[in-house]
C-alpha positions in Angstrom: 0.1 0.1 -0.1 1.6 3.2 -1.0 2.2 5.6 1.9 0.5 9.3 1.7 3.6 12.0 1.4 1.3 14.4 3.9 2.8 14.9 7.3 0.4 15.7 10.4 1.4 19.0 11.7 3.1 20.2 8.5 0.8 22.7 7.3 0.9 26.3 7.3 -1.9 28.7 5.5 -0.7 31.4 3.2 -3.3 32.7 0.6 -2.5 35.2 -1.7 -5.0 37.2 -4.4 -5.6 34.4 -6.6 -6.6 32.2 -4.0 -3.7 30.0 -4.4 -1.6 28.8 -0.9 2.1 29.3 -1.6 4.3 26.0 -0.4 6.6 27.5 2.3 10.3 25.8 3.3 8.5 24.3 6.5 5.9 22.5 4.9 3.5 21.8 2.1 0.2 23.2 1.1 -2.8 22.7 -1.1 -3.3 25.4 -3.9 -6.6 24.2 -5.2 -9.0 21.4 -5.7 -7.3 18.2 -6.6 -6.3 17.3 -10.6 -4.1 14.6 -12.1 -0.8 15.0 -12.5 1.9 13.0 -14.5 5.7 13.1 -14.6 8.1 12.4 -17.1 11.9 12.7 -16.8 14.9 11.1 -15.0 16.5 10.7 -11.0 15.4 14.2 -10.1 11.8 13.2 -10.3 11.7 9.4 -10.4 9.5 7.9 -7.7 10.4 4.2 -8.0 10.0 3.1 -11.5 13.4 1.8 -11.4 12.8 -0.4 -8.6 10.9 -2.6 -11.2 13.6 -2.8 -13.7 16.9 -4.8 -13.7 19.3 -1.7 -13.7 22.1 -0.2 -11.5 20.2 3.0 -11.4 17.9 2.3 -8.1 17.6 4.1 -4.8 15.5 1.2 -3.2 18.0 0.4 -0.4 19.1 2.3 3.1 19.6 5.1 3.7 17.6 6.3 1.2 14.0 7.3 2.3 15.5 8.0 6.1 13.2 11.1 6.3 10.0 9.4 4.1 6.9 9.4 6.1 7.4 5.5 6.5 11.0 6.0 6.8 11.8 3.7 4.4 13.4 3.7 0.9 10.6 3.9 -2.1 13.0 4.4 -4.8 13.1 8.3 -4.5 16.6 9.7 -5.0 16.3 11.5 -1.8 16.5 11.5 2.0 12.5 12.0 1.9 9.8 13.8 -0.4 11.0 14.6 -4.2 9.5 17.6 -6.4 6.5 15.5 -7.6 5.7 14.9 -4.0 5.6 18.4 -3.1 4.0 19.5 -6.3 1.5 16.9 -5.5 0.7 18.4 -2.3 0.5 21.8 -3.3 -2.4 21.2 -6.2 -4.2 19.3 -3.5 -3.5 15.6 -4.3 -3.9 13.0 -1.4 -1.0 11.0 -2.7 2.1 11.6 -5.3 1.1 9.9 -8.2 2.5 6.5 -8.3 4.9 4.9 -10.3 3.4 3.3 -13.7 5.5 0.3 -13.4 3.9 -0.3 -9.5 1.2 -2.8 -9.6 -0.5 -0.7 -7.1 -1.4 1.4 -9.4 -5.2 0.4 -10.6 -8.5 1.5 -10.6 -9.5 4.6 -9.0 -5.9 5.6 -8.5 -5.4 5.8 -12.1 -7.4 9.2 -11.9 -4.7 10.2 -9.5 -2.1 10.8 -12.5 1.2 8.8 -12.8 5.1 9.1 -12.4 6.7 7.7 -15.6 10.2 9.1 -15.0 13.0 6.7 -14.8 16.7 7.5 -13.4 19.3 7.7 -16.1 17.3 8.6 -18.9 18.3 11.8 -21.0 16.8 13.2 -24.3 18.8 11.2 -26.3 18.2 7.5 -26.4 22.0 6.8 -25.9 22.3 8.5 -22.9 22.8 6.7 -19.7 23.8 3.6 -21.8 25.7 1.9 -18.8 22.3 1.5 -16.8 21.1 -0.5 -19.6 17.2 -1.1 -18.3 15.7 2.1 -17.8 12.5 3.7 -19.2 13.5 6.0 -22.4 11.7 9.3 -23.0 9.7 7.9 -26.1 8.8 4.7 -24.1 7.7 7.1 -21.1 5.4 8.6 -23.9 4.1 5.4 -24.8 3.4 4.5 -21.4 1.2 7.7 -21.0 -0.4 6.4 -24.4 -1.3 3.1 -22.6 -2.3 5.1 -19.3 -4.9 7.2 -21.5 -6.0 3.6 -22.8 -6.3 1.9 -19.1 -8.2 5.0 -18.1 -10.5 5.1 -20.9 -11.8 1.8 -20.0 -12.5 3.2 -16.7 -14.1 6.5 -17.4 -14.8 6.6 -21.0 -12.9 8.4 -23.5 -14.3 12.0 -23.1 -13.9 11.8 -19.6 -10.2 10.7 -19.7 -9.6 13.5 -22.5 -10.8 16.0 -20.1 -8.8 14.4 -17.4 -5.3 15.0 -19.2 -6.3 18.1 -21.0 -7.3 19.4 -17.3 -3.8 17.6 -15.5 -0.5 19.1 -14.6 2.3 17.7 -16.3 6.0 17.9 -14.9 9.2 17.0 -17.0 12.7 17.1 -15.9 15.3 15.7 -18.0 18.4 16.9 -19.7 21.3 16.5 -17.2 22.2 13.0 -17.8 22.7 14.0 -21.6 25.9 16.2 -20.2 26.9 14.1 -17.1 26.2 10.7 -18.3 26.9 11.2 -22.1 28.8 14.2 -23.3 31.0 14.7 -20.3 30.9 11.1 -19.2 34.6 10.0 -20.3 37.1 12.2 -21.3 36.9 12.0 -25.4 33.6 10.4 -25.4 31.7 10.0 -28.7 29.6 12.6 -28.3 32.1 15.1 -27.7 33.9 13.9 -30.7 30.9 14.2 -32.8 29.9 17.6 -31.5 31.4 21.0 -30.1 29.5 21.9 -26.8 27.5 24.4 -28.7 26.4 21.9 -31.3 25.7 19.4 -28.9 23.2 21.7 -27.2 21.9 22.5 -30.0 21.0 18.7 -30.8 19.6 18.3 -27.6 17.0 21.2 -27.7 16.0 20.1 -31.2 15.4 16.7 -30.2 13.8 17.9 -26.7 11.3 20.3 -29.0 10.2 16.7 -30.7 9.4 15.5 -27.4 7.2 18.2 -26.2 5.6 18.6 -29.3 4.7 14.4 -28.9 3.6 15.3 -25.3 1.0 17.9 -26.5 -0.2 16.0 -29.7 -1.1 13.0 -26.5 -3.8 16.1 -25.3 -2.0 17.6 -22.3 -2.7 21.3 -21.5 0.2 22.3 -19.0 3.5 21.2 -18.6 6.0 22.5 -16.4 9.6 22.0 -18.0 12.5 22.3 -15.8 16.0 23.2 -16.5 19.3 21.6 -16.3 20.5 23.0 -13.1 23.7 24.1 -12.0 25.4 20.7 -13.4 29.1 21.5 -12.5 28.3 22.1 -8.4 27.2 18.7 -8.0 29.7 16.9 -5.2 30.1 14.2 -7.6 31.5 16.9 -10.0 33.9 18.5 -7.3 35.2 15.0 -6.3 35.8 14.2 -10.2 37.6 17.4 -10.6 39.5 16.9 -7.2 38.9 20.7 -6.5 40.6 21.8 -3.4 38.6 25.2 -3.5 34.8 23.5 -3.9 34.8 25.4 -7.4 31.9 23.8 -9.3 33.4 22.4 -12.6 33.8 25.4 -15.5 33.1 23.0 -18.5 29.7 21.8 -17.1 28.1 24.8 -15.8 29.2 26.4 -19.4 27.2 23.7 -20.7 24.2 24.6 -18.3 24.6 28.3 -19.2 24.4 27.3 -22.9 21.3 24.9 -22.6 18.8 26.8 -20.2 18.5 30.2 -21.8 18.1 27.9 -25.4 15.2 25.8 -23.7 13.7 29.0 -22.6 13.6 30.3 -26.2 12.6 27.3 -27.6 9.4 26.8 -25.0 8.6 30.2 -26.2 8.5 29.6 -29.2 6.6 26.6 -28.9 3.7 28.5 -27.1 3.8 31.2 -29.6 3.2 28.5 -32.4 0.2 26.5 -30.4 -1.3 30.1 -29.3 -1.3 30.0 -26.3 0.7 29.1 -22.8 1.1 25.2 -23.2 4.9 25.0 -21.4 6.2 26.7 -18.5 9.9 26.9 -18.1 11.4 26.9 -14.6 15.0 28.1 -14.2 16.2 25.7 -11.9 19.7 26.8 -12.3 19.1 30.0 -10.7 16.7 28.9 -7.9 19.8 26.5 -7.0 22.8 28.9 -7.6 20.9 31.2 -4.8 21.6 28.7 -1.8 24.4 27.1 -3.9 26.4 30.7 -3.4 24.8 31.9 -0.1 23.3 28.6 2.0 23.7 30.0 5.2 21.0 32.4 4.5 18.7 29.4 3.5 19.8 27.8 6.8 22.3 25.2 5.2 25.8 24.5 6.3 27.0 23.7 3.2 26.5 23.5 -0.5 29.8 21.5 -1.5 29.5 18.2 0.8 27.0 15.8 0.3 25.2 14.6 3.3 25.5 10.5 2.1 28.7 9.1 0.5 32.2 9.1 0.4 35.5 10.4 -0.6 35.8 14.5 -1.2 32.6 16.0 -0.6 31.0 12.5 -0.1 30.9 12.6 -3.6 32.2 9.5 -4.6 30.3 6.2 -5.2 26.8 5.6 -4.3 24.8 6.3 -1.1 25.0 2.9 0.8 24.4 1.6 4.5 28.4 1.8 4.3 28.4 5.7 3.5 29.2 8.5 5.8 25.5 9.9 6.7 25.0 13.6 8.1 22.7 13.5 11.4 20.9 16.7 10.1 19.2 16.6 6.4 18.1 19.8 6.8 21.9 21.3 6.9 22.6 20.2 3.5 21.8 21.3 0.0 23.0 18.1 -1.5 21.3 14.6 0.0 24.0 12.6 -2.1 26.8 12.8 -4.8 24.0 14.3 -7.2 20.3 14.9 -5.6 19.2 17.7 -3.7 18.0 17.1 -0.2 14.2 17.4 0.8 14.8 20.8 2.2 16.4 22.0 -1.0 13.6 20.5 -3.2 10.9 22.8 -1.1 13.0 26.0 -1.8 12.9 24.9 -5.4 9.3 24.1 -5.3 8.6 27.5 -3.5 10.2 29.4 -6.2 8.1 27.3 -8.9 4.6 27.8 -7.6 5.2 31.4 -6.3 8.5 32.9 -7.8 9.1 36.1 -10.3 10.1 35.8 -13.9 13.7 35.3 -12.5 12.8 31.8 -11.8 10.0 31.0 -13.9 9.2 32.0 -17.5 6.2 33.0 -18.8 4.5 32.7 -15.2 5.0 30.9 -12.1 2.8 27.4 -11.7 0.3 29.1 -9.3 -0.7 31.9 -11.7 -0.7 29.3 -14.7 -3.0 27.0 -13.3 -5.5 30.1 -12.0 -6.0 30.7 -15.9 
């Protein structure tokens, strides 16, 4: 049985003029009546699909989930709740959408939506090849079609189409195309094939096809997150043997090239469609804020992971044998690559109520009020 991600006593009500309730760092809050929520992407948003696959890209053993309501690992690459969990609560859902491969996703629970994300995947099919058995983007979209067929048998085609049209979609993909492809090894196949600017253009072109395909499947509102500060993860600090803790210049350059072009592409798609379907979240800027001034946000470090080993706790996997911090609230990074629950809360707060510094063309609260 799935465990609700709501925490008793963690609600704080804050109303604004559009009758939305913002998410604050101390806890999640509902913003409106529940709607179906669909999630696509990689490990930043995977809630457990890879648990059902034969792959090394899994988070199904302790200490993952140490701060989750059940205190057990669920497949989320987090100490607790991840971004889909927090957004799900904010839009009023009783539970975060279940992994599509979960046998518990059946009957009326299908109407809550589904999570199709799979750790290790990228925009390109060759990204994450070392993980072998993962759900690549076009397979995630094929599962979404299958999902609609299943729901149609439950409530009929017209109601299914309305459920999908009125739903919220989150898609988070692209980081692995740099970390686990272009920069995976020196002189990788892709880096020999493309200069970095040309590779970024390839990613944007292929991502556009994915988003257009998603739109053709009937969705009406899609939140698209950027690549984030790729070079500042503890894994990259450890890999570059940086004694000063400086972010990897090559990966930061990649993010600096990629994120603005992603926003431009999204704006162009909205103009082509004639309305705002896609919303860009500048997760790079959101995270740079607390990476550069962590103490301002209540963290003691933005360089050392809570769980791991080696320099910056950035080497290898997070396991029961790893170094483990006592207070996860004080760390930006949970493991070598993934934010802590507290960092995720700050990101989601910006997604919900952030200015155009973080959200384009509007924040999620404003978009859902339309």
